[in-house]
N, C-alpha and C positions, 0 to 999 in steps of 0.2 A: 504494499499499499504506500502511496505517495504521502506527502505532507498534507494531512487532512484534519479538519475539525470533526469530531465524532462525539455526540453526547445524547443522553436521553432528554426528552422534552415532555414534561408532564402537561396535561390539559384535561379539561372536563367536558363531558357532554351529558346534558340532562341529569346531572348529579353523579355520573359515573366517572371515576378516576381512570384516565387513559394515560399510557406511557409510550409515546411515539419515540422515534429516534431520528436524529439529524446527522447526515454525513455530507461534507462538502470540502472542496479544495480549500486550503488555508486562505487563499485570496479569492473569496467567493462573491464579492460584491458585484451585482449586475449579471450574475450567471442565470441561465434558465434553471427552473426548478422542476424536479420529477417527483410526483406523488406516487409512492410505492405502497401497494396494498397487499398484505400478506395472503397466503393461502389459508385453507381451513385449519391448519395447525398453529396459527398465531404468529405473532412477531417474535420469533426466536433467533438463535444465532445464525441460522442459514439465511434468513431474510436480511439480517443486519449486514452479513458479509456481502449479500447482493447489493445492498445500498452502497457499501464501500467500493465495490467494483464499478458501479455506475458513476460514483463520485470521481473515481480515477479517470473516467472519460471526460471530465470537465463540467459535471453538473452538480448542483446542490440537490440533495435527495432528502425528502422527508418520508419516513416509513411510518404509516399510521398504525394505530393499535385499535382495530375494530372490536375486539372482544372486551377490552377494558382490563385494567390492572395487569396488563402483560400476561393475560391468561394463555396458557399453552396446553390445549386439550391433546390428549394422547390416543383417544379411541374414537370410533365413529359414534359411540353412545354419548360421549362428551361433546362432540362436534354438532350433533343434530339439534339440540336445544339452542345452541349459539346461532346457528344458521337460521333456525325457525324464528328466533327473536328478531333478526335483521329483516327477514323476508316478510314477517308479519306486520311490520310497521315501516313501509317503504318511504313514507314522508319524513320520518325521523332518522332513518338509517344513514343518509348521506352526511349528517353532522358528525359521525364518528370518524370521518376522514376530513379534517379541516382543510379549507382551501385558502385561508388567509393567515 
């Protein structure tokens, strides 16, 4: 990895604590920003590494935490209710990945 800024970014949505992650080249002012949305297994090490690789290409990357509190489900039984919660309230769901 090149010279990067990499840090967790806490935010909230409807009272739920979210813990996103920011990766960007050290000199990142004015760079385009990529919003990275994790897969069903949450914002874990693999997704953070992906953010770092994208940042190496010259982008600032914000990896959102859709599940909240950096939840990392391990089984389909754990994933199902999380997915249903997002799908069940499509008007509210986009706020889990902030765009500002």
